C-alpha positions in Angstrom: 0.0 0.0 0.0 2.8 2.4 1.0 4.7 1.9 -2.3 1.5 2.6 -4.3 0.8 5.8 -2.3 4.4 7.0 -2.6 4.3 6.6 -6.3 1.0 8.5 -6.5 2.5 11.2 -4.3 5.5 11.5 -6.6 3.3 12.0 -9.6 1.3 14.6 -7.6 4.5 16.5 -7.0 5.5 16.3 -10.7 2.1 17.6 -11.8 2.5 20.5 -9.4 5.8 21.4 -11.2 8.1 20.7 -8.2 11.8 20.7 -9.0 13.5 17.3 -9.1 15.6 17.9 -6.0 12.5 19.1 -4.1 10.6 15.9 -5.1 13.5 13.8 -3.9 13.7 15.6 -0.6 9.9 15.5 0.0 9.7 11.8 -0.8 12.6 11.1 1.6 10.9 12.9 4.5 7.6 11.1 3.8 9.3 7.7 3.8 10.6 8.5 7.3 7.0 9.4 8.3 5.7 6.1 6.9 8.4 4.2 8.9 7.1 6.0 12.0 3.6 4.8 11.2 4.8 1.3 10.7 6.5 1.4 14.1 3.2 2.6 15.6 1.6 -0.4 14.0 -0.5 1.8 11.7 -0.7 -0.2 8.5 -3.0 2.1 6.4 -2.7 5.8 5.9 -6.5 6.0 6.3 -5.9 5.3 10.0 -3.9 8.6 10.5 -5.6 10.7 13.2 -4.8 14.0 15.0 -3.6 11.8 17.9 -1.1 10.0 15.7 0.2 13.3 14.4 0.7 14.6 18.0 2.8 11.5 18.6 4.8 12.2 15.4 5.4 15.8 16.5 6.8 14.6 19.8 8.9 12.0 18.0 10.5 14.7 15.8 11.5 16.7 18.9 13.1 13.7 20.6 14.6 12.1 17.5 18.4 11.5 17.8 20.2 11.5 14.5 23.3 9.6 13.3 25.5 12.2 14.9 23.9 11.4 18.3 22.2 14.8 18.4 18.7 16.2 18.1 17.8 17.6 14.7 17.9 21.3 14.2 14.7 23.3 14.1 15.3 23.9 10.4 15.6 20.1 9.7 12.5 19.4 11.7 10.5 22.1 9.8 11.7 20.5 6.5 10.2 17.2 7.6 7.1 18.9 8.8 6.7 20.7 5.5 6.9 17.4 3.6 4.4 15.7 5.9 1.9 18.6 5.7 2.1 18.4 1.9 1.6 14.6 2.0 -1.4 14.9 4.3 -3.0 17.5 2.0 -2.4 15.1 -0.9 -4.1 12.3 1.0 -7.1 14.5 1.7 -7.4 15.7 -1.9 -7.1 12.1 -3.2 -9.8 10.9 -0.8 -7.6 8.8 1.5 -8.5 11.0 4.4 -11.9 12.4 5.3 -10.4 15.7 6.5 -7.4 17.8 5.9 -5.0 17.1 8.8 -2.1 19.1 7.5 -2.4 21.9 10.1 -2.2 19.3 12.9 1.6 19.2 12.4 2.7 22.7 13.2 6.0 24.2 12.4 8.4 25.0 15.3 10.0 28.4 15.8 13.4 28.7 14.2 16.0 31.0 15.7 16.5 34.1 13.5 20.0 34.0 12.1 22.0 36.8 10.4 23.7 36.1 7.1 27.0 34.5 7.8 29.4 36.6 5.7 29.1 39.6 3.5 31.6 41.7 1.6 31.5 45.5 1.5 31.9 47.4 -1.8 35.6 48.1 -1.1 36.3 44.3 -0.7 34.4 43.5 -3.9 36.4 46.0 -5.9 39.6 44.5 -4.5 38.5 41.1 -5.7 37.4 42.3 -9.1 40.9 43.8 -9.7 42.5 40.4 -9.4 41.0 39.3 -12.7 43.5 39.7 -15.6 41.2 41.1 -18.2 43.9 41.0 -20.8 43.4 37.2 -21.0 40.3 35.3 -22.2 39.8 33.4 -18.9 40.5 36.5 -16.8 38.0 38.5 -18.7 35.4 35.8 -18.4 36.0 35.5 -14.7 35.5 39.3 -14.3 32.2 39.1 -16.1 31.0 36.3 -13.9 31.9 38.2 -10.7 30.3 41.4 -12.0 27.0 39.5 -12.8 26.9 37.8 -9.4 27.4 41.0 -7.5 25.1 43.1 -9.7 22.1 40.7 -10.0 22.5 38.6 -6.7 21.6 35.4 -8.6 22.5 32.0 -7.3 25.3 29.8 -8.6 23.1 27.3 -10.4 21.1 30.2 -11.9 24.4 31.7 -13.2 25.6 28.6 -15.0 22.2 28.0 -16.5 22.0 31.5 -18.1 21.6 31.4 -21.9 22.7 34.1 -24.3 19.0 34.9 -25.0 18.4 35.5 -21.2 20.6 38.7 -21.2 19.5 42.1 -22.5 22.5 44.4 -22.1 20.7 47.3 -23.8 17.6 47.0 -21.5 19.7 46.2 -18.5 18.1 43.0 -17.2 18.4 39.2 -17.3 15.9 36.4 -17.1 16.6 33.7 -14.5 15.2 30.2 -14.2 15.0 29.5 -10.5 14.7 25.7 -10.9 11.6 25.7 -8.7 8.9 24.3 -10.9 10.4 25.9 -14.0 9.7 29.4 -12.5 11.3 32.4 -14.2 12.0 35.8 -12.8 13.4 39.0 -14.4 16.1 40.9 -12.4 18.0 44.1 -13.2 21.6 44.1 -14.3 23.6 47.2 -13.7 25.3 49.3 -16.4 28.9 48.2 -15.5 27.9 44.5 -15.5 26.1 45.0 -18.8 29.2 46.6 -20.4 31.3 43.6 -19.4 28.7 41.1 -20.6 28.4 42.8 -23.9 32.2 42.8 -24.5 32.3 39.2 -23.4 29.5 38.0 -25.7 30.7 40.0 -28.8 34.4 39.1 -28.3 35.7 36.7 -25.7 32.8 34.2 -26.0 33.2 33.9 -29.8 36.9 33.1 -29.3 36.0 30.4 -26.8 33.7 28.8 -29.4 36.4 28.8 -32.1 36.1 25.7 -34.3 33.0 24.6 -32.4 29.3 24.9 -33.1 27.5 27.8 -31.3 26.2 27.0 -27.8 23.1 28.3 -26.0 24.9 28.8 -22.7 26.3 32.2 -21.8 29.3 31.2 -19.7 31.8 28.7 -21.3 34.9 26.9 -20.3 38.2 27.4 -22.3 37.1 24.5 -24.5 33.7 26.1 -25.3 31.7 23.9 -23.0 29.0 24.8 -20.5 30.6 25.8 -17.1 29.8 23.7 -14.1 29.2 24.7 -10.5 32.7 23.5 -9.4 34.4 25.8 -12.0 32.5 28.8 -10.7 33.3 27.9 -7.1 37.0 27.7 -8.0 36.9 31.2 -9.5 35.4 32.6 -6.3 38.0 30.9 -4.1 40.9 31.8 -6.4 40.0 35.5 -6.7 39.2 36.0 -3.0 42.5 34.4 -2.0 44.4 36.5 -4.5 42.8 39.6 -3.1 43.8 38.5 0.4 40.3 38.5 1.7 40.4 36.5 4.9 36.7 35.8 4.9 35.4 32.4 3.6 33.8 33.7 0.3 31.3 31.7 -1.7 29.0 32.5 -4.6 26.2 33.1 -2.1 28.4 35.7 -0.4 28.0 37.9 -3.5 24.2 37.4 -3.2 24.2 38.4 0.5 26.5 41.3 -0.2 24.4 42.7 -3.0 21.2 42.5 -0.8 22.9 44.0 2.3 24.6 46.9 0.5 21.3 47.8 -1.3 19.4 47.9 2.0 22.2 49.9 3.7 21.6 52.4 0.9 17.9 52.6 1.7 16.5 50.3 -1.0 12.9 49.3 -0.5 12.9 45.8 1.1 10.1 44.6 -1.3 12.3 45.5 -4.3 15.2 43.6 -2.8 12.8 40.7 -2.2 11.9 40.6 -5.8 15.5 40.9 -7.0 16.5 37.9 -4.8 13.4 35.9 -5.9 12.2 35.3 -2.4 8.6 34.2 -2.1 8.2 35.7 1.4 9.5 39.0 2.6 10.4 37.4 6.0 13.3 35.7 4.2 14.6 39.1 3.0 14.2 40.7 6.4 17.3 38.8 7.5 19.4 41.4 5.5 17.5 44.3 7.2 18.4 42.8 10.6 22.0 42.7 9.5 22.0 46.4 8.8 20.4 47.1 12.1 23.3 45.2 13.7 25.8 47.4 11.8 24.0 50.5 13.1 24.2 49.2 16.7 27.9 48.6 16.3 28.3 52.2 14.9 26.2 53.6 17.7 28.3 51.8 20.3 31.5 53.0 18.8 30.6 56.7 18.0 27.8 57.8 20.4 29.4 60.0 23.2 27.5 58.2 26.0 28.5 54.8 24.7 32.1 55.9 24.4 31.9 57.3 28.0 30.6 53.9 29.2 33.4 52.0 27.4 36.1 54.1 29.2 34.8 53.1 32.6 
């Protein structure tokens, strides 16, 4: 019975345009839930009740993972999200008489600030490490300019096609990989200039003796770039610039958002640029700038300085 329902649930997720990784993660979480039901001697999903779900909620809080620790709130909420979706599916398909999805509530997650950001001065320092007199150096500079200007993710960057960029209009189209959902995000003038020069010059040289490719960023052999290649560029350039922070592609995303909010950008605009569905996700960056203000207040306010001298 469980195998049949899992297969139906998988088809349900596909019909709702869920990304492949999302489907895999949801199925894994639901399989854990079904194992819990089996241990509770519940052989049929039609026997799921509010009482059973209360037991499952307690189980999640007490569960000890392979590292001998309790799962983090984020991990617990990931499992809760999958089970809630599964319960809604069971109700819609007639396996359950009522929608029990709200009987498994989320738990409160501690609010965390972004781990690492770079200021504009540090970004410029990194950009200068790219030798733009070489093919690869120029390409690397373009990649960094696009990451910082648009705040797109690494997988979004490598999946950009030449048709996705409008250097004259100043925007790019991004496929988020979440149910084939696209968003359009601005691309600054400096980044557009570098992209235009790359497409009309450098990229053509990389394609020498090869058929044209749809992908925007290419390797030295004219192939599509992979995530590892982009990561290596990030690590190489930050080390060369002697940046002591642990820089990743996501650091550029955080830095773009944080610097925009510091310069009084509307948080709803930043939300749309980042492609966040919920503004609460974007508010992390607003909290970071408040934290910066508190540090500045502590350092420069006369009463605070007076207190520190005690």
